[in-house]
N, C-alpha and C positions, 0 to 999 in steps of 0.2 A: 455284374459289373458291365455297363453300357458302355460303349466307346465313340468317343465324338469322332467321324470316321475325317482326314485332311484329303486332298482330292488330287495324289500325286502318287504314282504307283508305289515308291519307295516309301513314302509316309502310311500308305494304307497298310502295308505289310509288317512295319515299324509296329503299329496299333493292334493286328491282329497277331501280330507275334505277342505282344506284349500282353492279353488279352484272348488267347485260341478258344475258350470255352465263353466268351462275351457275348452279347447280344450290340451290334453294331448302331450307330444310332447315322440313319441317313444314307442311300447306297447311289445317289443320284450324282450327274456336276453339271453346270452352268449357270445362269442367271437368273434370277425372279427380279420380276420389277418393283417397285414401291410406289407408296402411295406416303406423301408428308403430309397433304392438305386432307385435313378430316374432313371437310364440306363435300371432296368429291369422291369420299370413297363409298362405294356399292357393297350395302350390307346385304345384300336379297340373295347372297351366294351360300345357302345354310350348311357346304362343306368346307368351307373355309375356316383357318383356323386362324383367328386373330387376336396377335398379340401389342398390346399398346405395351410401346416404349416411350421413357417419363424422363425424361433427359432433361440438363439446363442448356438450351440453344444460345438464348439470351442470358444476359447479366454476368454476374462475377463471375461463376463456372462455369462461362461458356467455352471457353479451349478444350475441357475436360469432356463437356456435351458432343462438341465437334465430334472428339478422337472416340469415344464409346460410339457415335454413331457412327462412324466410320467403321469401325470394328465388327455392327452388328451386320451392315452391307456385306462383310468381306464373309462372312458367318452364313448369310441366307444363301451370297451367291455357290459357295460351297456345297448347301446342304442342298440346293433346287428344289422345293419340296412347291410345286403348285398351289397345294391348300393351304399353306403360309402366307399370312399377309402383315406385314411391319405396318405398324400405326405408330408415327414421330406424334409426339405431344412436347411442346416446350414447356418446363417448369418455370422458367424464368427465374431460374435460380433462387428462387422465395416460397416457403410454406404456404402462401395464398395460391403462387401459379402452380404447386404439384398438385394442389386440392382439386383445382379448378380442371388439370390436366388428366388425373383418376379418374373424376364425373363423366368429362367427354372419352374418355377411354371405353370404361364401363357402358354409356351410352350408344355408344359406336360397337359393344358388340364384344371386347377383347374379351377372351377366356382367360387370359394372364398379364398379367404386370411384371414389365421387365422395368427397373430403377423405382425409384429416383436414388441422386445419385447423395444425397446429404440427411445427416440424422434427422434434421426438423423437418425435408420435405419427407420422408416417410413418417415422421409423426403424425405428420397433417391430412396423411391419407391414408393412416390405419383403420379409424373405422368404418369409412365408409366401401374399401374394399373389403373387411371383415363382414360388414352386413348384408352387400352385396354378394357373398361368396366366392370373389376373384382371388385368388394367391397371389402373394408379390415378392418378385424376387429382385432386392436391391442391389446397391451397391455399396451401402454404409458401411464404415467400419464401427459403428456405438452399436454394442452389446445392449444397451439398456432401449431400444425404440422396437428390440424385435419380441416377437408375440408368435403363437400359433396362427400360421396362413402366410404373414408376414417376413419373410427370410432375407436371409442378407447373404450374398456371393464375396463381400469383403473379406478378408485378409483379417481377424480376432486379435485382437490383444493376447487373448487369453491362450489363445494355441500357439501363438508366436512365440510365449513368452515358457512356457508349460516344454513345449519342442527344445528349447535351446536348454534350458534348467535342466529338462531331464537327459540331456547327451552331457551334461557337463557332469551330472550325478555319477553315469555309467566310466567318466573316466576318474571317478576317486576323489571327487570332489566334494564336500560335503559342507560347507561353512559360506552360505550365501551373503554378499552385500547389495545396496542397490544404491545407485547415485540420479538421484532425481531431478528432473524441474517442478518446483511447486506448483503443478496447476490440474487441471483434470486429467494430462495425460499421465504424469506422474500417479496419478492416485491409483487411474486405471491398471498401471504398472505393478502398482505396490499391493493391490488385490491377488492378481493374477498370480504375483510373486510367490504371497503368501499361500495360497490354496497347491502352487506346484510344489512346496516347500513341504508341505502337509501330506499332499499325496507320494512323493518322494521322500516321507521322510529326514529331510535333514534341519535346520536352521537357520533363520535369515538374522544374522548378529547386528550389523548394522545397515541405516538407512540417513542417506545426506539429502536435503536437498537445498534448492538452490532459485532464484530469480531466474525465471526464463527468459529474461531480457541480458542476462549478464554471462560473461566470457571470461572471469573471472575466478577459479577454481582454487586459487589457492589456499583460500581459510578452512573452506570445507571438506576439503581434501586431506589438510594437517589435523583435521578433528578427528578426520574418520579413520585415516593410519596411526592415530595415537603418538604423532610426532613428538609432542614435547620429552613426554620419558621415554621413547623408544633414540632421542635425541640425544637424551642426557645419557642413555647407556651407552651411546656409542663415544660420546666423550670420556666417560670413566676409563670405558677399554684401552682406550691410544690414550690415555695419562698414563693408563698403568704398565701399556705395552713401552711407551715412550721411556716410561722407568727403566725397564728391565732393558734397553737397545743401549741406555747409557750406561748400563755395569756389565755390557760387552755378551745381550746374549742375542746371539746371533737367531734364532729359534724366534726370537719376538720381533726382530727387525723384520723378516719375511710376512709374518700375520700383519703387523700395521702394515706394510707396503698393499696388502689384500684390504684393508678396510679404510685405507687412507681417504678414498671417496664418498665415501658411506656417509649417507645422513640418520638415517638410524638403523638402529639392529632390536631383532626381537620382532614377534607374533605378532601381526596387524589383526589378527582376530577374523578371517576372512580368506578364502582361498581363490574365491570367485566373484565378480563385480559384475552387475548387469546396470549398462547406461543405453538407453533408449536418446540417443540426442544425437548426432549426424554430422558434418563439415568439421572446420578448421575448433568447433565448439569441442567435437569429440576428440581430436587427435588434442588438443590442447587440457582438457580433461585426462587422457590416457597417459600423457607425457609426465604432468604434473604427481601422476602416482607412482612412473616411474622415478623421477627426482626424490620422492621420499622413499626407493628403495622398498616399493608395494609393486613391484613390475611382473613379468613373467618371467621362468615359470613357477614362481610362488605363489603370484595373485591371475587367474585366468580371465581376460576380459570377456564379457559377453553381448551382445547386442539385439536390437529387434530389425525387422527386415526395412526399416528407414537405411538401416547401414548400405544398401544395397547401392545406395543414390551416389555414393561416396568413391576415391580412387584413394584405396590406403596403402599401396603397394611396397610405395615407396618411404613409406613411417615405418622405419625400425619395433617402434613400439609397441603396431599394433600388428604385428607379425604372430600367428600361431592364436591370433582373437578370433572369435567365432559370433556369427548370424546366423538366424533361418530364412529363407527364403522360400518364394513358390516356385514347385518343380520347373525347370526348364527342358524338360525331355522332349517335348514337342512344339519351345516355341521357335525354334527357330524358323518353321515356315510360316509360322504368322508372322513376324516381325521382319520376314523379306517379303513376304505379301503384301503387306501394310506399308512397307518403305517403296516398291515397286510403284504401286498406284499411289497412295498419296507423298512420297518424295521425304519423306522425314521417318525420323525412328519412333516405334509407335511408345507409352509409358506402358508399364506394366499393368497400369488399374485398367486401359484396354481392352486386355485380353480378357477380364473378365466378360465383358459386351459379348465376345465371341462365345465364350462358353455358355451365355445364359440365352444368345439365341439358337446355342446347338440344343440345349435341353427342352426349348420350347417345342423343337422338332420332334422330340421323343414323348413330348406332352400333347402332342395334335394327334399324336395315335389314339391316347384314351380321352379325346378331349367330352365323348359321353359319360367318364367316369368321374369320379372325385378324383380329383389331380393333385389332391396333398398327397396321398400315401403312394403317388408316385414319385412326388418332388423329395420326401422321405424313406425311399429304397435305400435299407442300408446299407446292401451292395457300393450304392453310391456309383457317381460316372467319372469317367477319364474324357479329358478333352487337352485344349491348349496347356492348361497350367496341369495337368495330372490329374493324381485323386481326387476327388470332392466328395460330399456328402452333405445334405443337410440332416438339422433332426427337428423334433416337431417346436419344441420353443423355438426355429427359427435361427438358430444357431446351425454354424459348420464345423467342419472341420477339414483341410486341406494338407495334401500329403508331401510335406516340407522337408527341400534339402537341408542340409547345415552345411555352413561353409567356412572356410578355413581360409584367412587371409595371409598369402605367404609373398614375400620379394616375385618370387618370378610371375606373380600371378593367381587369385584365388584358386582354389580347387574345394570339389565337396567329400569332405570328411563324412558325410554321413548321408545318403543319398535317399532317398520321400520312394518310400512302399512303390509300391504297382498296383495294390489292388488293396481293399480293407479286407480282411478275415476275421474281423469279428461283429458285433453289432452296433459298436461306439460307446459300450456304456463303460467299457475301460479307459477310454480316453477324456470322460466326464471328470474334471474338476471337482473336488470337496467342498465343500461350503464352509465358510473359515465364522468362526465366534475364539472372540478378546479371552474365554475363559479356558480356549483349548491350548494358549499359548503357555508353554512351562515357564521362559524365561524372555522376556519383552526384548527387542530388540533395541540397541541403542540410539537414539536419533539426534540428529545435528542438524542445524539453519531451520526447526521450526520447533514451534511449542510442542512438545512430546506428547502433551493431550489430545491436541489438536488434530496431530498426526495422526494417534493412534482412532482418532472417533472418522476421520476421513478411510481409513483401511480398514478396521473392523465393524467401526459403526456405534463404539463404545470402547470405555477405556479399560484396560488391561489392568486385570484387579491383579491386586499387590499379595500375591501367592502368601510371605514370608509374615505380612503383618497377620493371612487370615491365619497360619500354622500358630501362630505366638498366642493370637487368642483362643484357641483350643486347647491350648496348654494350661 
């Protein structure tokens, strides 16, 4: 596994200790000049390894583009490889802008393209880059636009969902529920969860959908937690205990006191629930589950990396909840240097640009070869974001931490692996088919057949009726 070296003695020692037998990427320090105007690029120097960096420097996503560019400049300064030349091209935050940018980058001799950011931009450049044989390392988080030679460093939904679900299963949880926005994000999470459930041999029992703009979860969570039946049961038990108390039963009085604030009693049908939401909407949803007596420890709340942007330590209903994040083993160096130079804290997105340029440095040593086998080296790489690697279909794997929310501050419940010990086949999620489902999950907030088609691509067959026909 190759390591992207960070240029302070302490940092270097950390990297070399973590991967003592690994090849180190870059061994120089200093500053490299930048060419941001393609009209001034001198392409006569054959030894140069030219990297086309496609970013939204204007338009709707320009703030992200500027941050990614800043991070790439930090990386090339640390690498200080005089043979690497970064060529920046503005995608203008549009597919057409990205296509023109890619054409210019290839015409100006780029051996690899870093970026673009958005899935529509990646889709717009793919045909040309594949035809010209120039690999792409994008930042998109959409798996649908990836294919051989078109890779992404972005954190994909599938690996997030599988990491957090697999960890929860290891904690003896085996019945998963999903609370999802009724949109493409919700469908992507549902598909990933179904694959992870199949891999981990567990069941998805309940799926609840809500309008993406809604912040009122009372109705959908009532349905998901089987509130009416569980509430009726608690009322029955209270009435029975009250009758015993009137007859002088002191034990009944103690039991009644224990359940006097309960809204429901009985199994909710799941012991963990995944909610890919953030901010006030997330805390509102989890609070509603707790109100209906479906809180921790009976139910373990799971999230995606979007939870990382929130501050939930003062929210007692969220304590012990879990979510995955990119490993922060080496991020302090990057965040500190970025703040020192640019005067602001970097988004976690920007660190991907640093690792992409450091990867380009490794590729520059193989520029006369086919770069794709280098990119898809199963040993992977270690960078600012910990261990990562690419697969031939364009997807990737990051080594993710599992974070637990506590009142005193978030802790790492399960640390990311320092290196990859296999060829990647063991982490690949299985394909899904409606015919594989023995018991269909209960669907709330959306037409059941529509939900099944969105998740499985087809309607789950009714196996009970099939068995009846066989008889």
